[in-house]
C-alpha positions in Angstrom: 11.9 -36.2 31.5 8.7 -34.7 32.0 5.9 -35.9 29.7 2.7 -33.7 28.9 -0.6 -35.0 30.2 -4.1 -33.1 29.4 -6.7 -33.6 33.0 -9.8 -32.9 31.9 -12.9 -32.8 35.0 -15.9 -33.6 33.7 -19.7 -34.7 35.2 -19.5 -38.0 34.0 -17.4 -40.6 31.8 -19.6 -40.0 29.2 -19.7 -36.2 29.4 -18.0 -34.1 26.3 -15.6 -31.3 27.3 -12.9 -30.1 24.6 -10.8 -28.1 27.2 -8.5 -29.5 29.7 -5.5 -28.4 32.1 -2.1 -29.1 30.6 0.4 -30.4 33.1 4.0 -31.6 33.2 4.7 -35.0 35.3 7.6 -37.3 35.4 5.1 -40.0 35.6 1.2 -41.1 34.7 1.4 -42.0 38.5 2.3 -37.8 39.6 -0.5 -37.0 37.1 -2.6 -38.5 38.6 -2.2 -37.5 42.4 -1.9 -33.9 40.9 -5.2 -34.2 38.9 -6.7 -35.8 42.6 -5.1 -32.4 44.2 -6.4 -30.2 42.1 -10.2 -31.8 42.0 -12.9 -28.8 42.3 -15.9 -30.3 43.0 -16.5 -33.8 44.5 -18.2 -36.5 42.0 -16.7 -35.6 38.9 -14.8 -38.0 37.0 -11.2 -37.2 36.0 -9.9 -38.4 33.2 -6.1 -38.1 31.8 -4.8 -38.1 27.9 -1.5 -38.4 26.6 -1.0 -35.1 23.4 -2.6 -37.3 21.4 -5.6 -37.2 22.6 -5.2 -40.7 24.0 -7.0 -41.9 26.8 -4.5 -43.1 29.8 -6.4 -43.3 32.8 -9.8 -41.9 34.7 -11.2 -41.7 37.9 -14.7 -42.5 38.6 -17.3 -41.2 41.2 -15.8 -43.7 43.3 -12.7 -42.4 43.6 -10.5 -45.4 42.4 -8.5 -44.5 39.2 -9.0 -46.8 36.4 -5.9 -47.3 33.7 -6.5 -48.2 30.2 
C-alpha cells in the first residue's frame, strides 16, 4: 500500500519553504529514490515529511540521507 510523502528541496536545512511535492511511494526508501532522481539543483537539501508534517529524512549537501 502506497504512503503519501511530501518532498521539499531547500537551499539549507534551516531554510523555510512551505510548499513541497506530494508523492505516493511504497516505502521511505522509494520516496528517497524519487527525491534523488528529481532533485533540480546540485548542493541543495532534500527533505521528506509524512502527511502530518513530521520530518522523516533529509539529504544534506554531501548527498547522504539521514533518517530521523
